[in-house]
C-alpha positions in Angstrom: 1.8 -42.6 10.1 -1.2 -42.1 8.0 -2.5 -39.0 6.4 -5.7 -40.3 5.2 -8.9 -38.6 4.1 -9.1 -35.6 1.7 -12.5 -34.4 0.5 -13.2 -31.6 -1.8 -16.2 -30.1 -3.6 -16.4 -27.3 -6.1 -18.5 -24.9 -4.1 -17.4 -25.6 -0.6 -13.9 -27.0 -0.6 -13.1 -28.8 2.6 -9.8 -30.6 3.2 -9.3 -33.0 6.1 -6.2 -34.9 7.1 -7.0 -37.6 9.6 -5.8 -39.4 11.5 -2.2 -38.7 12.1 -0.8 -41.1 14.6 2.0 -39.6 16.8 4.7 -41.9 18.2 6.3 -41.6 21.7 9.2 -39.5 20.4 7.0 -36.9 18.7 7.0 -36.4 15.0 7.2 -34.0 12.1 5.0 -33.9 9.0 3.8 -31.6 6.3 0.4 -30.5 5.2 -0.2 -28.5 2.0 -2.7 -25.7 2.0 -3.8 -25.2 -1.6 -5.4 -21.8 -0.9 -3.8 -18.4 -1.4 -4.4 -17.1 2.1 -3.8 -18.4 5.6 -6.6 -20.9 6.7 -7.6 -21.3 10.3 -7.6 -24.9 11.3 -9.1 -27.1 14.0 -6.8 -29.6 15.8 -8.3 -32.5 17.7 -5.9 -34.4 20.0 -6.8 -37.7 21.7 -3.9 -39.0 23.8 -3.4 -42.7 24.4 -1.4 -41.8 27.6 -1.4 -38.8 29.9 0.3 -35.7 28.4 2.0 -33.3 30.8 3.2 -30.8 28.1 2.6 -30.8 24.4 4.2 -28.4 22.0 3.0 -27.8 18.4 5.2 -25.8 16.0 4.4 -24.7 12.5 0.8 -23.6 12.9 1.5 -20.2 14.4 4.3 -17.7 14.7 5.2 -19.0 18.2 4.8 -22.6 19.4 1.4 -23.6 20.8 1.6 -25.4 24.2 -1.0 -27.5 26.0 -0.6 -28.8 29.5 -2.1 -31.8 31.4 -4.3 -33.7 28.9 -5.2 -37.0 30.4 -5.5 -40.3 28.5 -8.7 -40.6 26.4 -9.8 -37.0 26.8 -10.6 -35.1 23.6 -8.8 -31.8 23.3 -9.9 -29.4 20.5 -7.8 -26.3 19.6 -10.3 -24.6 17.3 -8.8 -21.8 15.2 -12.0 -21.7 13.1 -14.4 -21.0 16.0 -11.6 -19.6 18.2 -12.1 -21.8 21.3 -10.2 -24.5 23.2 -12.2 -27.4 24.7 -11.4 -30.5 26.7 -14.3 -33.0 26.5 -16.6 -30.1 25.3 -15.7 -27.9 28.3 -13.8 -24.6 28.1 -10.1 -25.4 28.5 -8.3 -22.1 27.9 -6.4 -22.5 31.2 -4.3 -25.4 29.7 -3.6 -23.6 26.4 -0.6 -21.2 25.9 -0.3 -19.4 22.5 -0.2 -16.0 20.9 -2.6 -17.0 18.3 -4.9 -19.8 17.1 -3.5 -22.3 14.7 -3.6 -21.7 10.9 -2.1 -23.2 7.8 -0.2 -20.8 5.5 -0.5 -21.1 1.7 1.7 -23.9 0.4 3.6 -26.5 2.4 3.4 -26.3 6.2 6.0 -28.2 8.2 4.5 -29.2 11.6 6.4 -30.5 14.5 4.9 -32.1 17.6 7.2 -32.4 20.6 6.9 -33.5 24.2 4.2 -35.8 23.0 3.3 -39.3 23.9 1.2 -41.6 21.8 -1.9 -39.8 20.4 -4.2 -39.4 17.5 -4.1 -35.9 15.9 -6.8 -34.7 13.5 -6.3 -31.4 11.5 -9.2 -29.9 9.6 -9.3 -26.7 7.5 -10.9 -25.0 4.6 -8.6 -23.4 2.1 -9.1 -19.6 1.6 -8.5 -17.7 -1.6 -7.8 -14.0 -2.1 
C-alpha cells in the first residue's frame, strides 16, 4: 500500500492521498483531515478486475455501495461537486448511499470490502470553522 502525495499551500490548502492500492481481500486505512470541519471528498476508483459490489465504510454515516464496475473503467464518487460518474457519464444508478463521502476532522478509518484489485484515489480540501 502506498499513501503518496500530499500538497499544501498557504492560501488554498489542498491535500491528496494517491494512489492507494487495494488488494483482493479489501483493506482498511486511515486518512487525517487536519481541518476543523467535515470536508467533502472525491473518490476515484479504477478496478483491475470487474467489481460486482464494492462497499466503502468510514466516509459517511452509512456505508457507500457501488455495483457493477468493470475492469479499467473510471468511477468517480464526487462529494465536492455532488455527482457520480463512470467514464465521465452519469452513474447514479450504480451508487447506493444516504450521503456523499466526506472526511471528518481528525483521523478517519476507512474500510473497503467486497473489493478486488483496484487503485483508489481520495482528494479533499480541509475546511476550517
